[in-house]
C-alpha positions as MATLAB code, in Angstrom:
seq = 'XXXXXXXXXXXXXXXXXXXXXXXXXXXXXXXXXXXXXXXXXXXXXXXXXXXXXXXXXXXXXXXXXXXXXXXXXXXXXXXXXXXXXXXXXXXXXXXXXXXXXXXXXXXXXXXXXXXXXXXXXXXXXXXXXXXXXXXXXXXXXXXXXXXXXXXXXXXXXXXXXXXXXXXXXXXXXXXXXXXXXXXXXX';
ca = [
     -90.389   31.832   26.152;
     -88.092   32.082   29.126;
     -84.404   32.843   29.119;
     -81.914   30.225   30.217;
     -80.351   30.756   33.649;
     -77.773   28.189   34.781;
     -77.402   26.652   38.242;
     -74.929   29.400   39.231;
     -77.418   32.151   38.354;
     -75.886   33.295   35.047;
     -78.243   34.027   32.150;
     -77.194   32.652   28.758;
     -76.731   35.547   26.368;
     -75.281   36.370   22.950;
     -73.150   39.448   22.361;
     -72.842   40.952   18.890;
     -69.718   42.677   17.658;
     -70.912   44.171   14.357;
     -68.182   45.621   12.163;
     -68.436   47.882    9.147;
     -65.010   47.969    7.586;
     -62.722   48.638   10.588;
     -65.315   50.273   12.836;
     -67.754   48.696   15.284;
     -71.424   49.427   15.925;
     -72.327   51.052   19.243;
     -75.959   51.589   20.157;
     -77.114   54.197   22.633;
     -79.467   52.639   25.135;
     -82.912   54.177   24.912;
     -83.146   57.344   26.949;
     -79.418   58.049   26.836;
     -78.470   55.351   29.355;
     -75.031   54.602   27.904;
     -73.608   52.869   24.846;
     -73.185   49.172   24.182;
     -73.139   46.387   21.619;
     -76.365   44.556   20.738;
     -76.879   41.585   23.027;
     -79.681   39.477   24.385;
     -80.822   36.343   26.123;
     -80.948   32.874   24.657;
     -84.426   31.403   24.842;
     -85.253   27.848   25.809;
     -84.918   25.574   22.752;
     -82.974   28.174   20.756;
     -79.428   27.648   19.446;
     -76.812   30.347   19.986;
     -76.886   31.250   16.287;
     -80.684   31.456   16.283;
     -80.494   33.810   19.287;
     -77.791   35.858   17.541;
     -79.853   36.474   14.407;
     -83.100   37.047   16.354;
     -81.416   39.663   18.562;
     -79.745   41.321   15.562;
     -83.121   41.710   13.858;
     -85.060   42.707   17.004;
     -82.584   45.250   18.343;
     -81.256   46.929   15.195;
     -83.362   45.630   12.293;
     -80.545   43.874   10.453;
     -81.309   40.523    8.778;
     -79.033   37.488    8.684;
     -78.572   38.032    4.927;
     -76.995   41.460    5.600;
     -74.067   40.118    7.625;
     -71.245   37.614    7.339;
     -70.471   35.544   10.451;
     -66.703   35.771   10.941;
     -66.282   33.940   14.248;
     -67.160   33.635   17.899;
     -65.500   33.430   21.286;
     -64.403   29.938   22.263;
     -66.103   29.915   25.662;
     -68.677   31.754   27.697;
     -67.524   35.115   29.060;
     -69.209   36.108   32.325;
     -69.956   39.203   34.327;
     -71.808   39.700   37.584;
     -74.515   42.279   37.997;
     -74.025   44.802   40.791;
     -76.354   43.984   43.707;
     -78.740   46.843   42.858;
     -79.462   45.264   39.434;
     -80.193   41.738   40.695;
     -83.944   41.055   40.599;
     -84.372   38.924   43.686;
     -88.107   38.501   43.071;
     -87.415   36.472   39.879;
     -86.952   32.728   40.008;
     -84.391   31.554   39.367;
     -82.424   34.593   40.503;
     -80.120   35.962   37.806;
     -76.833   37.269   39.240;
     -75.163   37.981   35.905;
     -74.702   37.088   32.272;
     -72.664   34.426   30.547;
     -72.139   35.492   26.969;
     -70.948   33.931   23.768;
     -69.702   36.749   21.531;
     -70.094   36.727   17.752;
     -68.114   38.789   15.244;
     -70.146   39.864   12.222;
     -69.143   41.921    9.184;
     -71.919   44.108    7.789;
     -72.379   43.665    4.027;
     -74.353   46.770    2.891;
     -72.360   49.958    2.401;
     -75.238   52.093    3.669;
     -77.115   49.969    6.224;
     -80.617   50.927    7.331;
     -80.982   50.356   11.051;
     -84.446   50.036   12.577;
     -84.706   50.296   16.356;
     -88.503   50.007   16.432;
     -88.866   46.240   15.968;
     -89.954   45.684   19.569;
     -92.432   47.513   21.837;
     -89.544   48.668   24.065;
     -86.558   49.422   21.809;
     -83.108   48.736   23.206;
     -81.455   51.583   21.289;
     -82.465   55.039   20.088;
     -79.223   56.020   18.305;
     -76.052   54.458   16.968;
     -72.566   55.438   15.975;
     -69.509   53.784   14.489;
     -66.576   53.556   16.895;
     -62.924   52.565   16.722;
     -62.373   48.931   17.666;
     -61.244   49.307   21.321;
     -63.438   52.331   22.197;
     -66.492   50.349   23.438;
     -64.535   49.222   26.514;
     -64.469   52.850   27.626;
     -68.105   53.511   26.675;
     -69.924   50.529   28.193;
     -71.229   50.504   31.767;
     -68.437   49.651   34.217;
     -69.533   46.122   35.144;
     -69.382   44.966   31.505;
     -65.908   46.377   30.748;
     -63.893   43.247   31.509;
     -66.116   41.103   29.280;
     -65.944   43.656   26.451;
     -62.143   43.727   26.733;
     -61.951   39.923   26.656;
     -64.364   39.604   23.704;
     -62.638   42.306   21.650;
     -59.205   40.847   22.403;
     -60.229   37.301   21.495;
     -61.941   38.358   18.261;
     -59.337   40.933   17.129;
     -57.269   38.434   15.138;
     -60.402   37.466   13.195;
     -61.474   41.094   12.752;
     -58.250   42.348   11.191;
     -55.715   41.002    8.698;
     -52.397   39.824   10.133;
     -50.372   42.834   11.234;
     -53.308   45.265   10.929;
     -54.733   44.883   14.428;
     -55.065   48.374   15.938;
     -52.890   49.089   18.974;
     -54.534   49.480   22.356;
     -55.215   53.106   23.314;
     -53.263   54.717   26.150;
     -56.160   54.304   28.589;
     -56.505   50.523   27.924;
     -54.561   49.100   30.894;
     -56.082   51.475   33.425;
     -59.630   50.942   32.157;
     -59.434   47.154   31.797;
     -57.754   46.641   35.189;
     -60.535   48.626   36.854;
     -63.157   46.692   34.874;
     -61.709   43.322   35.946;
     -61.692   44.425   39.571;
     -65.285   45.668   39.457;
     -66.704   42.751   37.439;
     -66.136   40.066   40.062;
     -67.198   37.268   37.705;
     -65.401   33.941   37.449;
     -63.376   33.332   34.303;
     -64.314   30.301   32.260;
];
């Protein structure tokens, strides 16, 4: 099945913010190519929730029954790919991702992750990180989207008054990420 790419060249994608208590899951891309949240394309004929649970199972081996869906971003969040990552030989050409982000709470106390569900695993390691840390860890062109998703979902992730403060590096890192992303806001 093919992924959905809109008329502007943005590929429909789901992003997964998986929490365990107050920490978030970060996966190390196979071969040590950085850290990120699970995410993946929406296939033709697939709902966003179907894509969410398929990606969760494929990338980290967690079943729908092991998580509680807390919420999602209201609109698509977009980022552009740097020119060197655009595959011009594909039709239609994909210039970036438009993502709907989902906040999930992990139910098991001692989850068993399995990164070998696909022939080419996305991740080879994981760690639990403080809520805002992924903005600093993800590749630069995804930073603005991570900041927007985390900010929008923070009130759902934490009880009133318990939202963690932004770290000292937040403004510097997110301003640079917005500048480098170059994607239109929805």
